[in-house]
C-alpha positions as CSV (number, residue, x, y, z in Angstrom):
1,M,124.4,-123.6,3.0
2,V,126.7,-124.8,5.7
3,V,125.5,-122.0,8.0
4,W,121.9,-123.1,7.3
5,L,122.6,-126.8,8.3
6,Q,124.4,-125.7,11.4
7,S,121.5,-123.4,12.3
8,L,119.3,-126.5,12.2
9,K,121.7,-128.0,14.8
10,L,121.2,-125.0,17.0
11,L,117.4,-125.6,16.7
12,G,118.1,-129.2,17.8
13,R,119.8,-127.9,20.9
14,F,116.8,-125.6,21.9
15,P,113.9,-127.1,20.0
16,F,110.9,-125.9,22.0
17,M,111.7,-122.2,22.9
18,G,114.8,-121.6,20.9
19,S,117.9,-119.9,22.2
20,G,116.1,-116.6,22.6
21,L,115.1,-114.0,20.1
22,G,118.0,-111.9,19.0
23,T,120.6,-114.3,20.4
24,F,121.8,-115.9,17.1
25,E,125.2,-114.4,17.2
26,S,126.0,-115.5,20.7
27,A,124.2,-118.9,20.4
28,F,125.5,-120.0,17.0
29,P,129.0,-121.0,18.3
30,L,127.3,-123.8,20.3
31,A,126.3,-125.4,17.0
32,Q,129.1,-124.1,14.7
33,G,131.0,-126.9,13.1
34,A,134.7,-127.2,12.3
35,S,134.2,-126.1,8.7
36,L,133.2,-122.6,10.0
37,E,135.8,-122.5,12.8
38,G,137.3,-119.0,13.2
39,T,134.3,-117.2,11.6
40,R,131.7,-115.2,13.3
41,W,128.1,-115.3,12.1
42,A,125.7,-112.6,13.4
43,K,122.8,-113.8,11.2
44,A,121.8,-117.1,9.6
45,H,121.2,-115.4,6.2
46,N,117.8,-117.2,6.2
47,G,115.1,-115.4,8.3
48,Y,113.0,-118.5,8.8
49,L,115.9,-120.6,10.1
50,E,117.1,-117.8,12.3
51,L,113.5,-117.4,13.7
52,M,113.3,-121.2,14.4
53,A,116.8,-121.4,15.9
54,T,116.2,-118.4,18.3
55,G,112.4,-118.7,18.8
56,G,112.1,-122.5,18.7
57,V,109.0,-124.3,17.6
58,V,106.8,-122.0,19.7
59,G,108.2,-118.8,18.1
60,G,107.9,-120.3,14.7
61,A,104.3,-121.4,15.3
62,I,103.3,-117.9,16.6
63,A,104.9,-116.2,13.6
64,T,103.3,-118.6,11.2
65,A,99.9,-118.2,12.8
66,G,100.2,-114.4,12.6
67,A,101.3,-114.5,9.0
68,V,98.5,-116.9,7.9
69,W,95.9,-114.7,9.7
70,L,97.3,-111.6,8.0
71,L,97.3,-113.2,4.6
72,L,93.7,-114.4,5.0
73,L,92.6,-111.0,6.2
74,L,94.2,-109.2,3.2
75,T,92.9,-111.8,0.7
76,R,89.4,-111.6,2.0
77,K,89.5,-107.8,1.8
78,L,90.9,-108.0,-1.8
79,R,88.0,-110.3,-2.9
80,A,85.4,-108.0,-1.3
81,A,87.0,-104.7,-2.5
82,V,84.8,-102.6,-4.8
83,R,87.1,-99.6,-5.4
84,T,90.1,-99.9,-7.7
85,D,92.3,-97.9,-5.3
86,H,91.4,-100.4,-2.5
87,R,92.2,-103.3,-4.7
88,A,95.5,-101.6,-5.7
89,A,96.5,-101.0,-2.0
90,L,95.7,-104.6,-1.1
91,G,97.6,-105.9,-4.2
92,V,100.6,-103.9,-3.3
93,A,100.5,-105.2,0.3
94,L,100.2,-108.8,-0.8
95,G,103.0,-108.4,-3.4
96,S,105.2,-106.7,-0.8
97,I,104.6,-109.6,1.6
98,A,105.4,-112.2,-1.2
99,S,108.6,-110.3,-2.1
100,V,109.8,-110.0,1.5
101,A,108.9,-113.6,2.2
102,T,111.0,-114.8,-0.8
103,H,113.9,-112.5,0.2
104,E,113.9,-113.9,3.8
105,F,114.9,-117.3,2.4
106,F,118.3,-115.9,1.4
107,D,119.0,-113.0,3.7
108,F,117.8,-111.2,6.8
109,G,116.0,-108.1,5.4
110,L,113.4,-107.8,8.1
111,S,116.1,-107.5,10.7
112,L,116.8,-104.1,9.3
113,P,114.5,-101.6,10.9
114,A,113.8,-99.6,7.7
115,N,112.7,-102.7,5.8
116,A,110.5,-103.9,8.6
117,F,109.0,-100.4,9.1
118,L,108.3,-100.0,5.3
119,L,106.6,-103.4,5.1
120,V,104.5,-102.7,8.3
121,S,103.5,-99.3,6.8
122,I,102.3,-100.8,3.5
123,V,100.4,-103.6,5.2
124,A,98.8,-101.3,7.7
125,V,97.4,-99.0,4.9
126,A,96.0,-102.1,3.1
127,A,94.6,-103.6,6.3
128,G,92.8,-100.3,7.0
129,V,90.8,-100.5,3.7
130,R,87.1,-100.7,4.3
131,N,85.0,-102.9,2.0
132,G,82.1,-101.6,0.0
133,V,81.1,-98.1,-1.0
134,S,82.1,-95.2,1.2
135,E,80.6,-95.5,4.6
136,N,81.5,-92.0,5.6
137,L,78.8,-90.0,3.8
138,D,76.3,-90.4,6.7
139,R,78.9,-89.2,9.2
140,C,80.2,-86.3,7.1
141,E,79.9,-83.0,9.0
142,S,81.5,-80.6,6.6
143,G,79.8,-78.6,3.8
144,P,77.3,-75.8,3.6
145,S,74.8,-77.4,6.0
146,A,76.8,-79.1,8.7
147,G,74.7,-81.5,10.6
148,D,71.7,-81.2,8.3
149,R,70.8,-84.9,7.4
150,S,68.4,-83.8,4.6
151,Y,71.3,-82.2,2.8
152,F,73.2,-85.5,2.8
153,E,70.0,-87.4,1.8
154,E,69.9,-85.1,-1.2
155,L,73.5,-85.8,-2.0
156,K,72.7,-89.6,-1.8
157,A,69.7,-89.2,-4.1
158,A,71.7,-87.1,-6.6
159,A,74.4,-89.8,-6.6
160,R,71.7,-92.4,-7.4
161,G,70.4,-90.2,-10.3
162,A,67.2,-89.2,-8.5
163,G,66.3,-85.9,-6.9
164,H,68.5,-83.8,-9.2
165,G,69.0,-81.0,-6.7
166,Q,65.5,-80.9,-5.3
167,R,65.3,-80.9,-1.5
168,S,63.1,-83.5,0.0
169,A,60.6,-82.3,2.6
């Protein structure tokens, strides 16, 4: 907790732009109090405080805006999702974000490249989910009659329960 309070002092020294992203270890001694004298801190052990101390209010605002936009996007996609696998992917992404967001209060997990890469991968898969029923049937070019639109119209009719294998003229 002492490191957190002194991280706020660092933010007070560089409130607008911060000390510079990735500079916590070298900038922290400027705010380090006597109670931590003789110790070296590479991280604030709170991702949000470290971001604010090194990125300032501007960096914090940019990160917050990006996070809010991403959460709104994923939530909107989840509400509109029809397929259960799409809902599952979106739920996993939102759960992963919630888990990492909670963890960042007590540690610096996203500073580790493997953790950041895994979170980005999970969120990217979910963000790529398309809403509604498959939109690729009209563009499909594989199968016995590649490029034959009537073949795909027959497939659509069969999927709706009409046509039952009869080709339309």
